[in-house]
C-alpha angles and dihedrals in degrees: 000000000000118000107266131205119255092254092048091050088053092049089052090049090050091050092050091046088057088064092051090047095057094045096046093040091052091053097045094043091048092057091060090051096053098097091049091048089048092057097040095046097033091235129173121222090267089055090055089050091052094052087061101031097046087063098043092042095057090040094053091045094054105034096091090046089051092049096050092042090053091049088052106041102021135293098229090052095052092042092055093048089051090055091052097048094043091053093049091048089050091053091049091049089056091056098044108134096197142017094262095057092042088058091048091050091047086059091052087052089052094053087059092040090055089063093051120056103034091042091047090051089051090051088050093048091052092044098050104047096165110091094223094047090048095051088051093047090051087050089058088047089055092047087060087062087056092048090052091047089053097041097034101067092039094048091041093047093047093048094047091049097045103032117359140278087277091071092065089075091052092070091068093062103070092038093049092049092049091049091048092055095044091050091051091053106036114018112089119221117252136172140170114282090239121037117237118224121241119260105206094167092053090047093052092048091052090052092048092047095049098037097048094044093049093047093049091052098045095044097041096093092052109027126065126250091260088065099041104040096062091058093047087053091050090050093054092043092051092049092051092047090051091051090051100038104041100060089054093061123085091217109025126185087237113031099212089197089078089068092062083077108088093206091050094047090044092051089050094054092040091054090052092049096045095046091043085058092046094050093046092044095053092043096052094040096050095048091045096049094049108026097034109021091040100230122150120239096266096052090044087054089052089055089059091064096082087061097038099050096054087048091053093046098043100044096074089042089054091050091054093047090052090049094050107030107013134249103299102083096047090048093049091050092047095049095047095047095046093048092048091050094052094044089054089057095039100046105024103030088238093181091067095073128040096232097052090041090052092049092048093051093048092050093049091048091052092051097047092046090058098044104064104065098053091046093055098038093050093048094058104025112103095009119118110272088228089067096040091115093056095044092047090048092054089055091047092047090052089055095050094042087051093052091044092054093041093057093040096049097039092044092049091049091049093047091049092051096047097043108163095339125105122268091234096062105036107025099098094052092038091052096049097086088049093055089050089055089051088051088055090051089055091048090052089055090051099048097041090045087058098045100044102046103063136091095279089051093050091052091054090051090051093051090047093050090049091055094049100050142358114273095243090058095047133083120229118283117252131351134296119280130029127317 
């Protein structure tokens, strides 16, 4: 990629953030629309889970393929293809006549989405080569998540109230078109110096692992063991096959050597934990506010602001802290705040009063705002730039897998607790185990943030980088300042 002026780099960052905006806005707005969709499409709790997880599941399964393909054939080309497919999928979702087709069209959306965020992050990584600039750019990237969390519920609630849930998908069309035209004009093409070969066997194993695991979790409350156990066995078999097959390839879909770096492995598990907490938090909060507390979609969206605004404000601060002091402090703040938020709901039924609900939402927003920048920066720092797409895709896959598992597990726990009773009478007690699971996710962020950001962890990252590429072709490990 040619050296760009400062203004051009900022423009590229803005274009990449547009892709993140439509993907994140779509997900947050959709959460507010779940009760309306449930009534309109006569969906059970598992049906609601699938409208979210069908998207995140396909996304998680294809992200690494998209990242390596973009490194091979051109990041700009793949990014533009993703914008086109995502926009077409959004249009189809708005026209879906039933739940089954909506789920199928959400999967079409996900195919396009898999070509957006990891490829955009790879473009940013190759555009901002200075570690400090990159950390700040990633902070801006994280702030866009906050914008989407603030705007998504409001826009979604307003559209559901004034038009219908179908209008949520219309928002993606003008933004997608604008991003496509700007990418065509201003984003330079880039690719890895040496093309990586496809790994179809690894890709099929990843799809089998994620798909069967998610199906087993979501359907466990309603289906019998005879239905669920075979899928659990497939998931275990796919995982074992991946661990055996991938190290034998010269150019695997998942380079397991990445995970010899403690910061990289820690960032992966932290991403899964944090986004599982996000998926579960939004799922429980939306259903409570509308189905139990009796709010309409717009007012439920307004209640998301105490979570969204701190996320928006804390994300760029987290990026600056990562750039100047390393990832440890942001991760400790994130883990502490997310754990405290979930404990408020689990131990003190925070959702039952306005004051405690507000405190819980603010704490979660602070925690989630601080967690994104250290995850992304740790995933790509120190890795060879030629493999930036794959490294960024692993981080993005971890996020989507976490959100998939969060919705699947929390939804399954909630469905088991409610059974045949009504939401209004049993929701608080049925949701309590789910909140304790989310507290465990926050605690994982805290503990892993502490363990994988010290001197020992940095040494493992240096050794890993040395094994992946000769030192002269590698950028320095980590970020300026202390961990």
